[in-house]
N, C-alpha and C positions, 0 to 999 in steps of 0.2 A: 504494500500500500504506500503510495507516494506521501512524502512529508508535506503537509499543507504549508503554503507560503503566506506569511503575514502580509496584510495589506498596508499600504502607506496611508497616513492620515491626509495626505495631499497627493493623490495619484496624478501621474502625467496625463494631461488631457489628450483627447484624440487629435487635436489640431497641433500638437507639439511636433516640431521638426528638429531632427538631429543636425546640429551645426558644427560639431566637432566630434571625431571618433578617436578615442585614446586607447591605450593598452588595457587600462583598468577602469577608466571612467569615460563616458560620453556626455556631451553637453547638449541639452535640448532647450529650445526657446519656443515661445508662443505669445500671441497677442491675447491679453486678458482684459476683459471689460471691468471697469472700476465702478464704484458706487455712484459716482457723479456722471456716468455716461461716457466718459473718456476711456481710452485704452492705454495700456502700457505693455512693454515687452517683459515677460517673466522668463526665468531660467531655472533649470533643475538638472542636477547630475544624475546619471544612471550608472551604477557600479555593479561589479560582479558580486554575487551573493557569497557570504563567507560563513565558515563553521568554526567552532571550537569545542573542545571536549574537556571535561574534568574527569580524568581517569583515576580509578581507585583500584588498588590491588585487593586480593582476597584477604590479606592481612590488615586492610583498612588504611593503607598508606596512599596518599595522593601523589600523583606524578606531576611535577612541575617541570618547566623547561627554562633554562637560562639561554636566551637567544641574542644573536646579533646578526644584522643584515648590513650589507655595504652602505656606508653613509649614516649608520645609526649607532647610538650608544647601546650597550648591553641592557636588556630588560628581562623581566620575568613574566611568564604567562603559562598557559597550558597549550597543548598541541592544537593546531588548527591551520586553516588556510582557505583558499578559494574553492568554490564549487565549480567544477569544470562543466563545459557545455554538455547537456544531456544527462548530467549526473544528478541523482537525488542527494539532498543534503546528508542523509544517513550514510550513503555510499561514500560521500566525500569525507565525512568525519572518520569513518573506518580507515580509509586510505591515509589520511593525514596522521592519525594516531600511529599507524604502523610505520609510515615513512619517518616521522620525527622522533619516535621513541623505540620502535621495535616491539612494542606491546600490541596486543589485540584483546578483544573481549567478545563474548557472545551475549552481553547484556547491556544494551544501550537504551537510554531514556531521554527523550527531548525534554529539556528543563525550561529553556526560554526560546522564544522565536518572536522577532519584532523588527521593525524598521526604525532605527533610532532617531532619524532626522527627517522632517517633512521636506527638506531641500535636497535630499539624496534618495533616489529609488534604489535601495539596497537592503536585502534581508540578511539578518544575522541570526544564526541558530547556535544555541549552546546545548550540548548533550552531556549527559553523565554516563560514563562507562564503568561498570562494576566488574569485579573479579578479573581484572586485567592480568594477563600473563605475558612474559617476555618470550617471543618466538623467533626473533631474528635481530640482526644489527640494524642500526639506523640506515636509511637510504635518503640522504639529504640532497636538496637542490644545490647547485653551485653557489647560489646567493644566500645560503643559510649556514649559520654556526649554531648548533643546538646541543646543549649538555642537559641531561636529565638528572633530577634529584627526587628521591622519595621522602616525603615528610608526613607528619601526623596531621589530623584534621585541625587541631588547635594551631599548629605551626602554619598550616595553609591559610587559616583566617588571618593570622598576623601578616603573612606575605601579601595576600590579596589587598589588604587595606594599607599596605606600605607604599612607599614612593616608587619602587621599581616595577610594580605590577602594571602590565600594559593593557589590560582589558577594562575600560571604564564602566561598562555595563555590568560585568560580574562584580567589580569593585563596589558599585552602588548597592547591589543586592546584599553583599556582605557587610557593608557599612550599616545598612538598615538592620541587619541581623544583630550587629553589635549593640544597637540601641534597644532592641526588643528581644529579651531572652527566649521567648517562645519561638520566635523566628529562627534564632540561632540553633535551638534544639531541633527544630524542624529540618534545617539544613544538615545538621549532624546526622539525623535519622535518614534523610534522603541519601546521603553519601555512604551510609554504613549498612543499610538493609540489602 
């Protein structure tokens, strides 16, 4: 069953025209009627959908990655990447987990799916993979440096809300969990069951 794609709060209108085609983002423009009867040119980016995964081993350890790409500082995140043409997000997250960590799982659950900005047509999917096992070595792209680390749930919470963690949407969920103990326990249960 295909993973449902979240809808944008401001979808591209039918009269939008692609004015620039990039490698990762295209730019669309259209004439928009305004409340006073005039029109203005509006723009929106359209990007490649992306996935990430919070992988958890059978021992309850969370697999994080220390990554660096050309032109960037080192950052911490979980495995993830682009959804390829014709690929379902679940297929993409399985591929990215295996490539970046060498781990796989037979237990994936979609945790979050949303479009974070009304100005960018791009879906983000966050999965949780449980009972992850190492099956192979990493198979990284030429533009990736990825080192994996296994940590406890409590360490993961501290890492996510720290300065080096690179996924603002996951960070926001964990910051909310730090404010509300019942939400934190719900996340602990979600990652451990």
